[in-house]
C-alpha positions, 0 to 999 in steps of 0.5 A: 537521518532519513526521512520518509514520508508515506500515503495511501487513499487506495480504500475507503481509509485515508492516511498518512505517515512519516518514517524518521530513521524507523520512528513512525508518525501516523495520521489515518482517517476512514474517509470515503470520498473525502480524500482529495479534501483530506489528503495535503491538509494531513500532509501539512499537519503531519509534517508541522508535528515533526517540525519538517518540511518538504525539503527536509525529505528524503522521498516520498512513497505511496500506495501504487495499488492495487485499489479503487481506481479514483483513490489510487489516481488521487495518491499519485497526483498528490506525489506527483506534486510534491515530489516534482516541487521538492525534487524528491524522488518517488516510491511506489509500494504495493497496497497489498504488501503493506496490508501483509506487513500490517498482519504480521507485526499484529499477529507475528504470522508470517504467512499472508494472503492478502485481499482487497475487494475488487467489486464485479465479484472479483479480488485483488490478490497477492501472497507473501512471507513477512520477518523481522530479524536484527530489526529489519523487516523482510517481505518477499512474494509467494503469490503474485498480484493480479485480480482474479474471481475467488472462485476461479482460483486453483488450490494453493500448496502453501498454508496462509492467514488471510488479510483485507476486505477481499476476505469476505470470501472467506468460504472460498479462499479456505477451500484453496488453501491446504489449511483453514487460515487461523487469523482472517483480518477482514477489517484491516485497510492499507496503511501509510505507516506500513506503506512509510516501513516499506518505502524505507526499505525500497529506500535504502535499497535504491528502489525510488523513482522519478516524480513522472514515474510515480503511476498506479498499479491497476491490474484490471486490464479492461480499463479504457481510460489512460492508466495514468495519474496526471502529469504534474511538470515536464521531464 
């Protein structure tokens, strides 16, 4: 049995999921500014629901960003503490990739341009090809993660569908594509269930880090504070 716990606090949504050999349990809540209060009780609740403890897990996945600076630091700090205390590997997962996986699950469409509103007239952006063959998800990057002003984007050669809050700039983004998207899903937020799916794939491929290295990906270079979550424990 392989069990991966996953959590995400990168947006106003707060979610926790548990993937046990492909069977996923999830607790997903829209809870702006309540992540600190909710995340650990949600972890306890989902483990209790499955009759498991941290020592039964094989790893802990988390939405490593991009997303809200405060939210990313919360999830990374929690993962550092839990993973260090239980001697488990951490599994960083792109929030944009998780958005694309959810969109694929909902629609069956393969190509997704995931975008999250980054404020200040910018978006976090990444493009992905998603598929499922013989029960296994496949995810390949088509556009590298970046933070950018939508009106400064170059034109894309590929057709994409759109997912995420960054598609509030729908008119501008659509003009950069060779064809208007068939699907634009602006109300989707990164979900721990999808992070758990991608985390399981990463774990099976040996793509894990130590608890010490469970740090967020911010993308913005102008952040002046230390670009990592508080350290818990020692090397």
